[in-house]
N, C-alpha and C positions, 0 to 999 in steps of 0.2 A: 356502842358495843358492837359486836360484829353482825347483830341481826340489824341494825337500822344503818342505813346509807343517805349520806347529807346530800342533798338535792340545792339547797339554799340556806344560808345564813346570812340573816343581817348584821350589822354595819358595815357599809351604810347600805339603807334601803334605796330605791331609786323609783322614781316615779318618770318615767320618760314619755307616756302618753298618757292622754287625757283627752275624758269624756268632757268635763265641762269644767268649771271656771274652780279650782281645786284649794281649798283653804288651809292644807296641810302647812304646817312651818318646820323644818329642820332645825333641829334646836342643842345644842351642846349644854349639858346640866351635871352637877356632881351628884353622884349616887348617897347612897347614905353612908358609903363605906368612903366618901370625899375621892372617888377616882370619877375624872370626867367619863361622861357616855354620851353618844349621840341618840337622840329619840326623833320621832317625828311626833307633832299635837296639833292639835284643833282644838276649838274654846268659843265657837260663833251660835253660840245657844242661844242667843237672842234674836237672832238673825230672821228674814223671810222662811219659815218652813219647806217653801219651796225652792231655797235657794241650798241647803240643807243637802247635797251629794257630791260630797267630797270623796273623791276616789283616789287610792292609792295602790299603784300596783308595783310589782316587780319585775325585772327586764322576763323575758323568754327563756323559759326553763327548759333544759330535754328531761324527759321522763326516764330514761333508760330502762325501756322494757319492763317498768312495775305499771302494772295494770288499776292497782291504786298507790294513791300519794298521801302524806299524813302533814299536818300542818301544827305548827304548835305558837300561840301566841303569848307575849309577856306584854301586859297591861296596866295600868291605871286608869281609875274613872273619878268625877267630880259627882258628888250626891247633889242631884237634882234638887233635892228639898235645901239645900247650903245655901242656895244661890240666893242673894239679894233681893231679886226680882224672879222669881222660878216663872220661867216659859213653861206655856203647856205642851210645844216643839220639842223640851230638852229630853235628850235620850240618856239610858246611861247602856247604850249597845253598839256592838259593831257588825257589819255584816259581811260574811266572806263570799266572794264569786270567782268562779274558773271559766277559762277557755282557752278550747284546743289550739291549735292551729301545727304548720309542719315546718315552721321557720318566723322566723322576726320581721323577716319582710311581708310574708302574708299576713301576721298579724298586723302590725303598722297600717297596713292596707285597708283591713277589714276594720281596724280601728277606727279611721280617718272617716269608715261610712256609718259609723253607728251615728243613732239619734244625740242631739244633746240633753235631750229632754225626755220623759215618758217614764211608764213603768220599768223600774230595774231587772225585774224577773223575765219580762217578756222581751228586755234588749238579744238580738240577734246572736247568737254562740253563744252566749253568757248564761251560767248555770251555778243559780243560788245553792252553797253548800248549806248556810245555816246563818242563823242571826244568835251570836254569842252575846249573852248578858253579863255583867260583874256579878260575881258573891260579894267582893269588897270595892267599898269605895270612899274618898277621903272628903273631907269637910274643912278645914284648915289651908287656908294658901297664903303665900307669901304676896304682900301688893305689888309690889314689881313685877313677879313672876308669876302668874296664875299655877301654873302647874307646875313649878320648882320642886324638886323634891324636899319634903320633911324628914328632920331624922327618923322617925316610923315609918315614913314611905312605904319602905321594904317590905313591909307587914300586910297592907292594904294592894300587893302587886297580884295580879290575875293571871294565872297560866289554864292555859285552855287547848285542848289536841282536839281536832276535829282531823276526817278524813274522807277522801272524795271518789268517786272513780263510776263507772271503766274509763279510762285513759286508752284511747286508741290511735291517738296522731302521734307524732316525734316528739311532740311539748307541750307546753301549756302555758298562761300566764296567771298568775293569783292578782287580786283585787281585794283590798280591804275599805270599805266603804263608809263613811260617816254618815249620819241623818241628822244630828243636831244633838252629840255628845261632847262633853268637855274631858277630853281621853289625852293621855300619852301613850305611845307606843312602843315601848322599849326591845322591842327584839321579835322577830320572826324567824321559825326554822323549819326548813320544808325537808321531808325525809322519805323513804320509803322502806318496808322492811323486806329481808331475803335471808331465808335459810343460806349460811353458810356453806362454802365446799366442804365438802368433809370424807373420810373415809370409815365405814361401818360395814362389820358383820362381813367383811374382806372385799367391799365392791366400794369402788370412790363414786361422788354425786359431785357433780356442780352449783356452784352457786344459783340457787333459784327464787326470783321474787316470790313476792306470797300471793294470792291471788287478788282478785278484783274482788270478789267477798267476803263479810267479816268471817263466813263458815267455812270457805272455800277450802278444800285440800287439793293441791295440787301435786299430781301422779309426776316421777320424775324415775326413770331408768338409769341404774348404775351400771358400771362397768368394773367387771371382775378384777380386782389388783395382780399386778405379775405375779407369775408362777400358782395361780388360779382358775377356777372355773366354776360354772356356777349349777348350783346344787340341784340334781333334780332335771338339769337342760334347760330351766326356764330363766330370761333373766332379770336378776333382784330389782326390787321397786321400794320406793317410799316415799313419804307426802310432805310435803312443805304447806304447816301451816299457816295462818293469817299475823301468828305472832313471831313468827319466820324460826320456826322450831321444826325438825325432822320429827318424824313418829310414822305410826302404821307400818313398817317395813313388813315388806312379802318376797320371803326367800334370801336366799343371799349365797355365799362363795365358798369353797372348799379349799385346800391348799392342796397343791400337789404332791405326788410321791417325791422324798425328799425336801420338804418343806414343811414348817409347821410354823401357827398362826403366833404372832405377838401377842404380848398381855392384852391390848385393848381393842386386838381382832381389827388393827387399820393395815396389816402386812403382812405378806406369807414371808417368813426367815430361812437363808438355807439349817438345814440341819448340820451344826459346827462337827468338826474331823474329831471322831470318835464317836457320831453317832448316825443313826440313821431313820429313813422312814420307808416302806416300801408299799402304803396302800395309799388311796387317794382318799382324805377325809380331813378334821380338827383336828386329830389325833396328834400329841407333841413328839417330837423324834424321842425315837429308844436310844440308850447304850447300846454297843456293841457287844455281842456275846461274847462267850470267853474264846480266846483264842482267834480272833478275829479283828479287825479294824479298818478303817476308812484311809485315804490318802487326800482327800478335797471335800470341802463343804459339797452339802447339797445330795449326797450320795443316797442311794434306794436300795444300797445291801451292803453288808460288811464282809470284805474278800478274808480268805483263813490267811493268819498268818503262815510262813514256809515252814513245812512239814505238817501241818494239818489238815483235815480235810473235812467235806461234809458233802453226803450223800445224795444224790438226785432227788429222792423223794423227800428231804429234810425241807423246812422251811428257813425262811431267812433268820429267823430268831433264835434257831437251833445253833446250839455254840459247837466249835471246830475239835474233832478228835484227831489224836495222834496215830490213828492205826483205822484205813476205809473198811467196812464189815460190807460183806455180801452175805446176802440170805438168800437161802432156797425154801420155799415154801410148798409143802406138797400135803397129799390129803392121805391118813392114815384110819385106821378101823373107823368105817363108816362117814368119812370125810369130815372128821376133826380135823382143824386145819393144823397145821404144824410146821415149823422154822428151825430151820439149823443154818448157824453163822458161823462162818470161817474168815478168817483172815488171808 
């Protein structure tokens, strides 16, 4: 949609960096519709729990000025209770971490300096996003391929979305960590939300990333569209919410003389030939009064046709007449005003 911009979409995922010996395998399998897809899988539930520290990382990703980023995982997981010899260390969860950096080179340098063991929550620079539990799991497996798709496997795919903030560096890397699950990772989508560029209330607003907080409203100053000016003298404003929707308009713009707003309030259009608008505002153009015309678009006044006239005291909306009347007003009988007009 216009409200979500992709930062990263799997296939393929990559793991160019490693904190420890990773047990993730890249596997090509057929999905429930017979389509060949690539997945990352791990299923070492009976190993030493201390060795269950399997990291799968994205490449370095630029954040594109977004202070908050969203990640959606598509994965399936084996029910621990369905294992022939269930292990106390078996998990049905994945954990997400992220780390900020200004470049891939910086990330590689700090990654290599990381300890190879210890509490993941305290590793320098890594921030835990969440531990994601599966709502659905599978029990039956094919003997040759423990995590191969079954015909109804698709119905047990978990789709989970999380977000993380605030992001202040040029970019980041996302890590998906297995600590003892039998899991198949089918897709990773990383994106941010923004309010799309728009014209509203006769003002233009640029595309704006949503704020770092879920309840944040990012104020944005608009620019009046051509042939308009700010109403009341103050620049118009709107606010971008966390979902990427514009809301809470403050002020607006109005069309100049000779221009009228279009139907959706996104532009000021020239008054067509035969129409005029002599005042600043959002009113539509008016048809020229009798015996007058315009010779071009965007007219502020209609000129009288040849042989017709409009008195200097007449307003622009007055019709033109064939004779110019000159009126003289005098006071008669205790200053009761009376006018005598002659051609």
